[in-house]
C-alpha positions in Angstrom: -2.2 25.5 -16.3 -2.4 24.9 -12.6 0.9 24.3 -10.8 -0.3 20.8 -9.7 -0.7 19.8 -13.3 2.8 20.9 -14.2 4.2 18.9 -11.4 2.2 15.8 -12.3 3.4 16.1 -15.9 7.0 16.2 -14.5 6.4 13.2 -12.4 5.1 11.4 -15.5 8.4 12.0 -17.1 10.2 10.5 -14.1 7.9 7.4 -14.3 8.0 7.1 -18.1 10.8 4.6 -18.5 12.7 6.8 -21.0 15.1 9.7 -20.9 14.6 13.2 -22.3 16.8 16.2 -22.9 15.4 19.3 -21.2 15.4 22.8 -22.7 17.7 25.2 -20.9 15.4 28.2 -20.2 16.1 31.5 -18.4 13.3 34.0 -19.1 9.7 34.1 -20.5 10.7 34.1 -24.1 13.1 31.2 -23.9 10.5 29.2 -21.9 7.9 29.9 -24.6 10.3 28.9 -27.4 10.9 25.5 -25.6 7.2 25.0 -25.0 6.3 25.8 -28.6 9.0 23.4 -29.9 7.5 20.6 -27.9 10.1 20.1 -25.1 8.8 18.0 -22.3 10.5 19.9 -19.6 12.6 23.1 -19.0 15.6 23.5 -16.7 16.7 26.8 -15.1 20.3 26.8 -13.9 21.6 29.1 -11.2 24.6 29.9 -13.3 22.5 31.2 -16.1 20.2 33.2 -13.9 23.3 34.8 -12.4 24.4 35.9 -15.8 20.9 36.9 -17.0 20.1 39.0 -13.8 23.5 40.2 -12.6 25.8 39.8 -15.6 28.0 37.8 -13.1 29.6 34.4 -13.2 28.4 31.5 -11.2 30.1 32.5 -7.9 27.0 32.4 -5.7 26.6 36.1 -5.4 23.0 35.9 -6.6 20.5 36.2 -3.8 17.5 33.9 -3.3 15.1 36.8 -3.9 16.7 37.6 -7.3 16.6 33.9 -8.3 13.0 33.4 -7.2 11.9 36.6 -9.1 13.5 35.4 -12.4 12.1 31.9 -11.9 8.6 33.3 -11.3 8.8 35.4 -14.5 9.9 32.4 -16.5 7.3 29.9 -15.1 4.3 32.3 -15.5 5.0 32.6 -19.2 3.4 29.3 -20.1 2.6 25.7 -19.1 6.1 24.1 -19.5 7.1 22.0 -16.4 10.2 23.6 -15.1 12.9 22.2 -12.8 15.2 24.6 -11.1 18.7 24.3 -9.7 18.4 25.7 -6.2 22.1 25.1 -5.5 22.7 24.5 -1.8 19.4 26.0 -0.7 21.2 29.4 -0.1 22.5 28.4 3.3 21.9 25.8 6.0 18.9 23.5 6.4 16.8 26.4 7.7 17.6 28.4 4.5 16.7 25.3 2.5 13.2 25.5 4.0 12.9 29.1 3.0 14.2 28.3 -0.5 11.5 25.6 -1.0 8.8 27.8 0.4 9.7 30.7 -2.0 10.2 28.5 -5.1 7.0 26.5 -4.6 5.0 29.7 -5.0 6.6 30.3 -8.5 5.1 27.3 -10.0 8.2 25.2 -10.5 7.6 21.5 -11.1 10.9 20.4 -9.4 13.9 21.8 -7.5 17.3 20.4 -6.7 19.2 20.7 -3.4 22.8 19.8 -3.6 25.5 18.7 -1.1 28.4 20.8 -2.4 29.9 23.0 0.3 28.8 26.4 -0.9 29.8 29.2 -1.1 33.5 28.3 -1.3 35.3 28.8 1.9 38.5 30.9 2.3 41.4 29.0 0.7 39.1 26.6 -1.2 37.9 28.8 -4.0 39.6 26.5 -6.6 38.5 23.2 -5.1 35.0 21.9 -4.7 34.2 20.1 -1.5 31.2 18.3 -0.1 29.3 18.8 3.1 28.9 15.7 5.3 26.4 13.0 4.5 24.6 13.8 7.7 24.3 17.5 6.9 23.1 16.6 3.4 20.4 14.4 4.8 19.3 17.2 7.1 19.0 19.5 4.1 16.9 16.9 2.2 14.6 16.3 5.1 14.2 20.1 5.6 13.3 20.5 1.9 10.7 17.8 2.2 9.2 19.3 5.4 8.9 22.7 3.9 6.9 21.9 0.8 3.2 22.3 1.0 2.2 20.7 -2.3 3.4 17.1 -2.2 3.3 16.9 -6.0 6.3 19.3 -6.0 9.3 17.2 -6.9 12.3 17.4 -4.4 15.5 16.2 -6.0 18.6 15.4 -4.0 21.7 16.4 -5.9 25.3 15.2 -5.4 28.6 16.2 -7.0 30.3 13.2 -5.4 31.1 11.3 -8.6 33.5 14.0 -9.8 34.9 14.9 -6.3 35.0 11.8 -4.1 34.1 9.0 -6.5 31.3 6.7 -7.4 31.4 4.8 -4.1 30.8 7.9 -2.0 28.1 9.0 -4.5 26.3 5.7 -3.8 26.5 6.3 -0.1 25.0 9.8 -0.5 22.3 8.8 -3.0 21.2 6.0 -0.7 21.0 8.3 2.2 19.0 10.9 0.4 16.7 8.2 -1.0 16.2 7.0 2.6 15.4 10.6 3.6 12.5 10.6 1.2 13.5 12.6 -1.9 11.6 12.0 -5.1 14.6 11.7 -7.5 18.4 12.0 -7.5 20.6 14.3 -9.6 24.1 13.2 -10.1 26.9 15.4 -11.4 30.4 14.6 -12.6 29.9 11.0 -13.9 32.6 10.3 -16.5 31.8 6.9 -17.8 29.2 4.2 -18.2 30.7 1.9 -15.6 30.3 4.5 -12.8 26.8 5.6 -14.0 25.6 2.0 -14.1 27.1 1.3 -10.7 25.3 4.3 -9.1 22.0 3.8 -10.9 21.8 0.1 -10.0 22.4 0.9 -6.3 19.2 3.1 -6.0 15.6 2.8 -6.8 14.8 6.4 -7.6 14.7 8.1 -11.1 17.9 9.9 -11.9 18.7 13.3 -13.5 22.2 13.6 -15.0 24.2 16.7 -15.5 25.5 17.4 -19.0 26.7 13.9 -19.9 29.8 13.3 -22.1 29.5 12.0 -25.6 29.9 8.5 -24.2 26.8 8.9 -22.1 24.6 10.9 -24.4 22.6 8.0 -25.9 19.0 8.5 -24.8 18.0 4.8 -25.2 21.0 3.8 -23.1 20.3 6.4 -20.4 16.6 5.3 -20.3 17.6 1.7 -19.7 19.9 2.4 -16.8 17.4 4.7 -15.0 18.2 8.2 -16.1 15.0 10.2 -16.9 16.4 13.7 -17.6 19.9 14.4 -19.0 21.0 18.0 -19.3 22.8 19.3 -22.4 24.4 22.4 -20.8 23.0 25.9 -21.2 23.9 26.7 -24.8 20.8 28.7 -25.7 21.8 31.5 -23.4 25.4 31.4 -24.7 24.1 31.5 -28.3 22.0 34.5 -27.3 25.1 36.3 -26.0 27.0 35.8 -29.2 24.0 36.8 -31.3 23.6 40.1 -29.4 27.3 40.8 -29.6 27.5 40.2 -33.3 24.4 42.2 -34.0 25.5 45.2 -31.9 29.0 45.0 -33.5 27.6 45.0 -37.0 25.4 48.0 -36.3 28.3 49.8 -34.7 30.4 49.2 -37.8 27.7 50.6 -40.1 25.6 47.7 -41.2 22.0 48.8 -41.9 19.4 47.2 -39.7 17.6 45.8 -42.7 20.8 44.1 -43.9 21.3 42.1 -40.6 21.1 38.3 -41.0 19.2 35.9 -38.7 16.5 38.2 -37.5 13.3 36.5 -36.5 10.2 37.1 -38.7 7.6 39.4 -37.2 5.1 36.5 -37.0 7.5 34.6 -34.6 7.9 37.6 -32.4 4.2 38.1 -32.2 3.7 34.4 -31.4 6.3 34.4 -28.7 5.0 37.6 -27.1 1.5 36.1 -27.4 0.4 39.1 -29.4 -2.9 37.5 -30.5 -4.0 37.3 -26.8 -3.2 41.0 -26.3 -5.1 41.9 -29.5 -8.1 40.0 -28.2 -7.9 41.8 -24.8 -7.6 45.2 -26.5 -10.6 44.4 -28.6 -12.6 43.2 -25.6 -11.6 45.8 -23.0 -10.3 48.9 -24.7 
């Protein structure tokens, strides 16, 4: 599928009037699982790529090149529209431009640029802070200026609800909306009152970060303007536990054929697109 089509499909979700849960994906196999299960969209988190590529926590030691490489591998595996968490754009507004240029070539449908002050400064490692609204607007405008394909969705992200409150979040969302972003991503909303207050103040579709149980009703979220609501990145965490328990069982003497929860061969062949390779071998070898 062409990149433009993925991006148009993503925009259709934003314009749909309803909210969906995305699949958390991090590599080609997880993206294919999501696509085969019928997910409308995938989400790649910077924290998960940091773990998958470096085995490191989300402390912003992952480089842009490492992130882009993993995103490219994931997107090329299928046709699933994928949104990526591009963090703070890996630097200032000029770095944001480079980030957009690199990610656009991977085939992503959307990317988020946030206004958190990253990486944490000396003495602030335990406390999240925000850049100024003016610097945030500069980053959003830089992202928009850098994209070549206007169907690529640029999402302005703010963590203000959980740091400085709903009123500041509204100021920031309105400023990013005025700058021209295609959607808004809000993180840290704790209750319906704040969510409704923020959503009613803007006209753009909203993405929501891992809502609490109170906010997890898709019908409700769709009514207030949320179009995509994350559910965390549990597939990767489940994979860690599965690998650990399998390796532990083998180390303790369990025979491979006695291990539980292994995928059937047919599923592995389907997810690795074995039939396509069989056809290519028959045709060319």
